[in-house]
Phi, psi and omega in degrees: 000128184300135170289156179268127173228107185228123183252110169231053175237032181304332181290339180282308173189151177252157174291149175291134177291142186312320181288322180291320182292326178293319179296325176298308181302321183290326177284320186287330177270351173302149180303131185310136175206133176275128186296353173266354175287148179269349180282172188306321182292323170296315182293329182294314181296313170312317183297325181294317183294314179293329181291317179297312182303319183299315184298315177295322182293324179290325181290335184255347177082038181223177177280141178308320188281359176267007176244133169239146184276145189226183177270010178149180184292327182287315169310319183296312180300307188291323174301318179294313188281314183290312185303305184289322180291326177279338173284316174305306178294331176294330175282321187224095179312337180282343187272092177229023180271129173241122180239125178221185179242167184279355179252014178286156172305150178299332177301333176270315187293311180291330171293321175297325177292323175296321179295323183293324172293333176280358176115358183280150176267108186270129169240115177255117188276135175284174179235172177269187185294336176275353180091024184246142179274150176277133182295323185289317178299324177296319182297325175287335184273324185275130176210193177303338179266358184289122178268316189218132170250122180233114176222131181288154177292302184219141187279142177287338178266321183247337179091354186299132174277140184252156181285063189298324182295314179292319181290325177291333179288321172306315179303305183299329180296330181254010173078019177268153176275131184256122172251145172233116175281103177258019183309309178281344182276327180306125181093358174227356174229144182274108181257114177239096185288344175290333183250328183292127178282065182232137185266325182224136182223126180261146188212157181214139190279332184280005172270348187229034178081013175260188182284158168283155175083019174226130178223186180206149179232127165274128176235110181303133177310126171098002180282133180296114177197142177232152188295158177274318185253143178232149182157258180278186190252021179295159175055047184048049181057025183256341179204099185293142177130139174302126186294143173281085182308304187294322172298314181291321172313305179296325178292323179288326176294314180295321178295325177295312181300314182292331175288318186290331189243019181309304181308308176305320183297308182302314184296313180296313182300316180298318182289325177287324179300305176300327181294312179303304184300314186289324180290325183284319179300310187302322191272327182258327181089153182297342179285337178269321183255124178241143177256132180255131183110189186285125179285336181282124189296342179286335181253021182205166173283144181285344198255017182227125176234114173246126184230155166257143178238115187291127177085008189224120176300137174303323185294321181292311185296320187295321181298314183294320176293328178293319181295341180264002175087022183243126178262111176225190176208170180273357190147217177296132175295333185292332187239021179297333177276359183274152178269355178278147182287159184301131180287344179289298187290339171296314182295335181277358173096014180276141178288152182310320178296326177287327181288335178269007165258008188265140175226144177254117172252139179221143192241161179180211183307125178096344175279138185235177177290320185298322179292326183289320180298314181300314177296321172294328181293306184295322179299318180298316180301315180295317179298312177304312182299314176293325180287330181290335174292000000 
C-alpha cells in the first residue's frame, strides 16, 4: 500500500513553484556578479533584480521604485514599524502613538513592544470572536499623536480579513502612517496599492511558492520613513547589504504567477478547504469540530482552516497526523515550540484548553479534493481512537 504524504501547512511555508525554482537556478548558475558592480556581470545581476521588482510592482499596482527587497517578512515588518515610528517622532516629538491589534504576527507585536520600551505609547486593540478589529475601537484610538497604525491584511492562523481600507482612511485623516502585514494575503487576496490607503506593506516570498529568506517592503512615495539597516547604498539607500539575487529572481517569478492565477488559486483553495471541513463534520459531527475565524468566505482568506477538536490536544493530534504522513500545525510556525496557547485564539476569547485543541490546516500548490477527503478520513479515525482513551 502506498504511504500517505499530504502537505497541508502552506501558511507556514510553501514548496517552491517549479517556475520560481527555475528562476532561482538560472540566477544562481550565472557567472557570479554583485548587482552593485558596474561590469557586465554586475549589470546582469542588477537586471534580474529589476525584472523581479517590476513583476512584483505589477502584481501590487504600485511603482517599482516603491519596493525594496528584504531578508523576509519579519525584517519587512520590523523595518516598517521602526522606520516609520522613528521618522514620525523626528518630525514631531508629540507623535509617539503606535496602534495595532492583539492578533498581529509577533514580528509586529514584538517590534511594537520594543518601540514602547523606547518611549512610544502603544495601544493594542481587541478583536471580536471572529478575530476582527472594530473600526469604532480604531477610530477612538487613532488621533493627532498617532505615529503608526499597523494592522495585518489577513490573519496567518485563522485567515480572518481586517478592515484595512477603513483603518487606512482613519490613519490618513490624522496624519499617521498606515502599515499592513500582507504576508499571508499575497496570492489569495487582490491587493491594489493604487487604491488601498496603505503607506507600508510587508511581503514574503516563501508564502507564495518562492524561496525562504526573501521578502519585500512597499514604501509609498512621500511616506515618513527611515532605513532599519545602514551600510551600503543598495535598494536606493533604503536597505543596506548585497541583494540575494537568486532569491529575488525567484520571488519575482512567484509573484507574477500568483497574480496571473489568483482566481484559480482562490477557487482551488476554497474547494479543498470545504471538502476537508465537510468531511470532518460528516465523520465527527459539529459537536466535536468547531471552526475558528470568520465562517463567511468573503471575510477570510480561502486557504486557511483553523478548527478545534473537542477532547483532543493539538500536540497529540499533530504527532499522530505526522505518523500518518500528513503535515498540519497548531498555529503560527514561528511559535510552534511555545507552551503558551495561541495569542490569536486567546484574543478571540477562546479558553486556554480550547486553544490547545486547535489545529490549522492550510492549502496551496499540489493540494486536491482527494487529499482533503483522505485527510478528513485519517483525522477522524485518529480522533475517534484518541477520544476513546
